[in-house]
N, C-alpha and C positions, 0 to 999 in steps of 0.2 A: 515517460514513454506513454504513448496513446495513439489511438486512431485519429489522425488529423483531418482526414477529408474523405467523404464519399460523395461522388458526383454522378447523378443519373439524368443526363439531358436526353430528351426525346426529339427527334427530328422527323416530322411528317411532311414529306415533300409532295406526295400525291396519294390518292386513295389507296393505291396498291403498294406504295413505297414506305417502308418503315425502317428506321435505323435506331439502334439502342447502343449507347456507349456508357459502360460502367467503369468508374475509376475508383480504385481503393489505394489509399496512400497512407503510409505510416513513417514516422521519423523518430529516431533514437539519438539523444545527445548525451555526451559523457565529457566531463571537465576534470582534468587532473594535472596539477602542477602547471607546466607551460603548454599543455595540450588541450585543445578544444576540438573534440572529435564528434562527428555526426555521421549517421548511417541512415539510409532511407530506402524504401522500396515502393514502386508504383506498379500496380497490376491493373491493366486496362483492356479487358476483353471487349470486342466490338461485334455486334450482330447486325446483319443487314438482310432484310426480306423485301422482295418485290414481286410483282406479277407483270410479265411481259404480255402486253395486249396489242392487238392490231391497231394501228393509228386510224384506220377507217372502221368505225364502230359497226356500220351496217354493210360493210363490203363496198365494192366499187362497180359501177356500170358505165360503160362507154358507148356513146352513140356517134357513129360517123356517117358518111354518105355511102356506105357500102351497099345498101339494098335499094334505096330510092334515089340516090344521088344527092339527097339533102339531109344533113344531120338532124334538123328539127323534125323533118317528116319521119325519119326512123324513130325518133323519140315519141312522137304522137302515136305511131303504130305499135310502140312497145317492142321494137326489134333491136336489141343491143348488138354491137359488134363484138364486144368482150364483156365478161362479167366475172367477178371474183368475190368470194365470201370472206368475211373476217375470220381469222383463226381464233380459237378460244384462248383465254388467258392461261399462261403457263407460269406457275409459281416457282420461285427458287429462294433458297435461304443459304447464307454463307456467314462464316465468322473468321476472325483473326485475332491475334494477341499482339499487344504492344506493351511489353514489360520493361521496367528500368530498375537498376540497382546502383547505388552509389555509396562511397565512403570518402569523407573528407577529414582533414586534420589541419587546423590552424595552429601552427607551432610558433610560439613567440620566442624568437632567438634572443632578442634584447629589446630595449625600449624603442629602438628605431627600426627593427626588422622583424617582420612576421612572415613566415613561409606558409603558403596555402597549398597543401598537397591533397591529391584526391584521385580517385579512379571511378569511372562510370561505365556501366555495361548496359547496353540496350539489346533487347531480344524482340524481334518482330517476325511473325510467321506469315506465310503466304495465305491467300484466301483458301478456305476449306469449306466444302459443302457441309452445312449443319443439318443434324437430324436426318441422315440419309434415308432411313426407313420411311419416315413420315413423308419426305419429299417424293420418294418413288411411289408411295401410295397415292399422293395427290395427282401425280402425273398419270398414273394408271386410271384413276377415277375420271380425270378429264378426258382421256382417250376413250374410256368405256362409254361415257356419255355421248361423245362425238359419234362413235360407231352406232350407238343405239338410235340416235337421231337419224342417221343414214338408213338404218334398217326400217324405222317407222315411216320415213319418207318413201322408201321403195315399196313398202306395204300399201301405202295410200295411193301412190301414183299408178301402180299396177292393179289396183282394185282387188287385192287378195282377200280382203274381208268379204266381198261378195262371192268370190270364187270358192272360198273355203267355208262360207257361212260362219264367219268367226269374228271375234273382237280381240284386240290386244289391250291388256291392262299392264301398265308398267310404272315403276318408280325408279328413277335413275337408270341403272343398267339391269335391274331385275324385272322380269316380265312373265306374264302368263298369257297363253293364247286359249281362248274359250271357243271351241268349235262344235258344231253339230254334225257329227259323223265323219268329219274330214280332218281329224287331228293328225293322222299320219302324213297326209299330203302337206299340211301346214308345217309340220316339223321338218319334212324333207326340203321344202322350199327355204325355210329358215337356215338350215344347215348349209345349203348351197350358197345362199347370199353371204353369210358370215365368212364362209371359206373364201369367196371371191374378195372379200374385204381384208383377208389376211389374218383373221382371228378365228377362234374356235369356241364352241359352246362348252359350258361347264357340264360335262357328261354326268358328274356325280349328282347334279341337281336337275338334270333334264330327263323327263320321262313322260309317258302318256298315261293319264289316269281317267277312269270312268267317274266323273265328279259326283254322279248320283249314287255310286256304290262304294267309291274309295275316297279317302281323305288325302289332301295335299297341303303343304305348308307354304305360306307366302307372306312376307313382311311381318313375321312374328305371329301370324294367325294360322290356325288349322281350319281349312274349309272342307266341307263335305257332310256326310251323314252323321247326325248326332242322335243319341238316344235320350228320350225324356225319362228321367228316373222315376217319376211318380207312377206312370202307367205303362212304361216300356215301349211306347211307339217311337218310330224313327222320323226324323225331319232333317232337312238340309239347313245348315247354319254355319256359324263361325265362332271360334273360341280361341283364347290365348294358347299358343302352342306349348308343348312340354318344355321346349328349349327356351321359350320366353320366360316361363315360370322359373326354370333353373337359373337363368341369368339374373333375375331380380333377387332370388335367394342368395346368389353369390355376392351380389352387390351389397345386400343388407348384412351378410356375414362379414364382408370386408370392412364395413363401417363399424360394426360392433365387436371388433377384435379386441383382445385384452390390452394391446398396446395403445389403444385410444384413451388418452388421459384428459380429454376435453371436458368442459362442464356439461352436466347432463342436459341442460336446456339447449346448448348448442348441438349436442349429439342428437337430441330428440327432434329439433327443428330440421336438421339435415336429413334425418330418417324420414320425417313426414314429407319433406320436399321430394325425396326419391319416390316414395309411395304415391304421392299425389300425381307426379309426372307419369308414372307407369300406369296408374289407373285412368288418367286422362287419355292416354293413347289406346289402352285396351278397354274402352268404354262401349264397344260395339259387340253385339252378339251375345252368345251364352258365356257368361263369365263367373257364375256363382261358384262352381267347383274350383276354378283357379284362384278366385279371391279368397275362398276359405283356406286353401292350401297355403297361400302367402300369409294370411292372418295368423294361422297356427305357427308357421315358421318364425314370423316376426316376434310373436309373443314369447316363444321359447328362447330366441336369441336375446331379446331384451331382458328376460328373466335371468339367464346365465350371466349377461353383462353386468346387471345390477347386483347379482349375488356375489360375483367376484369383487366388484368395487366396494361393497359394504361388508365383505368378509362374512357372509352368512353361511354357516356350516351345513344347514339343511338344503334341500332342493329349491327352496324359496317359493314353493307353490302357494304358501299361505301369505307370506309378506308381500310377494309380488305375483299375486294371482292375475288371471286374465282381466278381471274387472278392474283391478287396481292399475294395471298397465294401460288399459284402454280408456280409463276415466281420470284417475288422479294423476297418472304420469303423463297423460296427454298424447299418447301414441295414436296415430291415425289408424282406423279400422276400415279396410277396403269394403267389407260387407256393408258397413253403415253408409259408406259413400254411394254404394249401389242402391240401397233402399232410400236414401235421401234423409234429410233432417227429421228428427222425431217431432211430432206435433205436440 
């Protein structure tokens, strides 16, 4: 008895089309007297992913003789009779099963007659949408980006930036409107436009803030007044938000959980990769306090992780001190990344 086959072919038919077929097959044979019995099972899950995109990548524009009487003249004047934009790619994923089970018996009745008896059962499911939650999130994100593009286009075409003395800063469907004295008017216009588009603003994240006096969070940063700790004066700046610091701590804690039995070098490299990526994103503005908080948390987590692994009865502050963790153990220190390499 043994696993007789594992087949993992990949079929890439187009940049957005992916199909994965996994086949697991096992066979059991049993010989006794005049019986030669075999039983087997084939489990074959199939996964298919694709993105439906418009065949016209840049949309279509048609010029007829509607305006000048000559199609080419309409083209030279840039007056199309019809125009259509391409719709954004819409991703979908689906899976189905194709399982088989069989039992056979070659029964030798005599030297001239052998009966082959058997039964085979096949089970095939219909197409089912795979990872529904992820797919819905993809669709929502695609639609959100589409509506955001429409909003920005309306903002530019109607010259709202000049009217409200404002600028829009956005990333995907998150945006901030920076206005001099006309924030309420800008917010009212935005609400009206998104309502006409059939969507609503996230009221929990929508508010008007006095940026020179109040802080606001955007894309993981906290923008607004900051206090210089040495002399107490205030300045306008940016720093990693409390939520961003909490998220990196949660990620570090998840990596250094007691159930992680990987080699320390692998764990350390993954930890340093996480810290390096986080510090690369949060490399702007005032970050000393956030870096120190993360460094202290990482040192404590690593100390507890190694103390459990090496079964150290004490708190491990001597054997796994901060200096040992950051030097001998090779853990990345964000504060040192900020200061740069030592000369």
